[in-house]
C-alpha positions in Angstrom: -2.1 16.5 11.5 -3.6 14.4 8.7 -0.3 14.2 7.0 1.5 12.7 10.0 -1.4 10.2 10.5 -1.1 9.1 6.9 2.7 8.7 7.3 2.2 6.6 10.5 -0.4 4.5 8.8 2.0 3.9 5.9 4.8 2.4 8.1 5.0 -1.2 7.2 8.6 -2.1 8.2 11.9 -1.0 9.7 12.9 1.2 6.7 9.6 3.0 6.7 9.9 3.6 10.5 13.5 4.9 10.2 12.5 7.2 7.3 9.7 8.5 9.6 12.1 9.1 12.5 14.5 10.9 10.2 11.6 13.2 9.1 10.8 13.9 12.7 14.4 14.7 13.5 14.6 17.1 10.5 11.3 18.8 11.5 12.2 19.3 15.2 15.6 20.9 14.0 13.9 23.1 11.4 10.8 24.0 13.4 11.6 23.7 17.1 8.9 26.4 17.9 6.2 24.0 16.7 7.2 21.2 19.1 6.2 20.9 22.7 9.1 18.6 23.7 12.5 19.6 22.2 14.7 17.8 24.7 14.9 14.2 25.5 14.0 15.0 29.1 10.8 16.9 28.1 9.9 14.1 25.7 10.3 11.3 28.3 8.3 13.4 30.9 5.5 13.8 28.4 5.5 10.1 27.6 5.1 9.4 31.3 2.3 11.8 31.7 0.2 11.5 28.5 -2.7 9.2 28.1 -2.4 8.3 24.5 -5.4 6.0 24.7 -7.6 9.1 24.6 -6.1 10.3 21.2 -8.7 10.6 18.5 -6.7 8.5 15.9 -5.4 6.0 18.4 -6.3 2.4 17.3 -3.6 0.7 19.4 -4.7 -2.3 21.4 -2.8 -1.3 24.6 -3.4 -4.8 26.1 -1.1 -6.2 23.3 1.7 -3.7 23.5 5.1 -5.1 24.6 6.1 -2.5 27.2 9.4 -4.4 27.7 10.1 -3.8 23.9 9.2 -0.1 24.3 11.6 0.2 27.3 14.4 -1.4 25.2 13.6 1.0 22.4 13.8 4.1 24.7 17.0 3.0 26.4 18.9 1.6 23.4 20.6 4.9 22.5 21.0 5.9 26.1 24.3 7.6 27.0 24.6 5.0 29.8 27.1 2.5 28.6 26.0 0.0 31.2 22.6 -0.2 29.5 24.1 -0.5 26.1 26.2 -3.4 27.2 23.2 -5.2 28.6 21.2 -4.8 25.3 24.2 -5.8 23.2 25.0 -8.9 25.3 21.3 -10.0 25.2 
């Protein structure tokens, strides 16, 4: 757990973030038994249900989070071409 926290705290830009995401992808493929949510459906359901504000290492100011930006992030790679057209046009 400490290693992932250190990795997250070391993210300072887009390239760091993409490297981190690639590491997560590799880990879920190599160690699916260690992950609670191995499908996008399971992941989205967990995101809806979890209270991340209670996490011990959470220092996010949730009053300053752009939930619209998060929604765009989660739908960008959607298989729904209608959504992709909206984001690309905007």
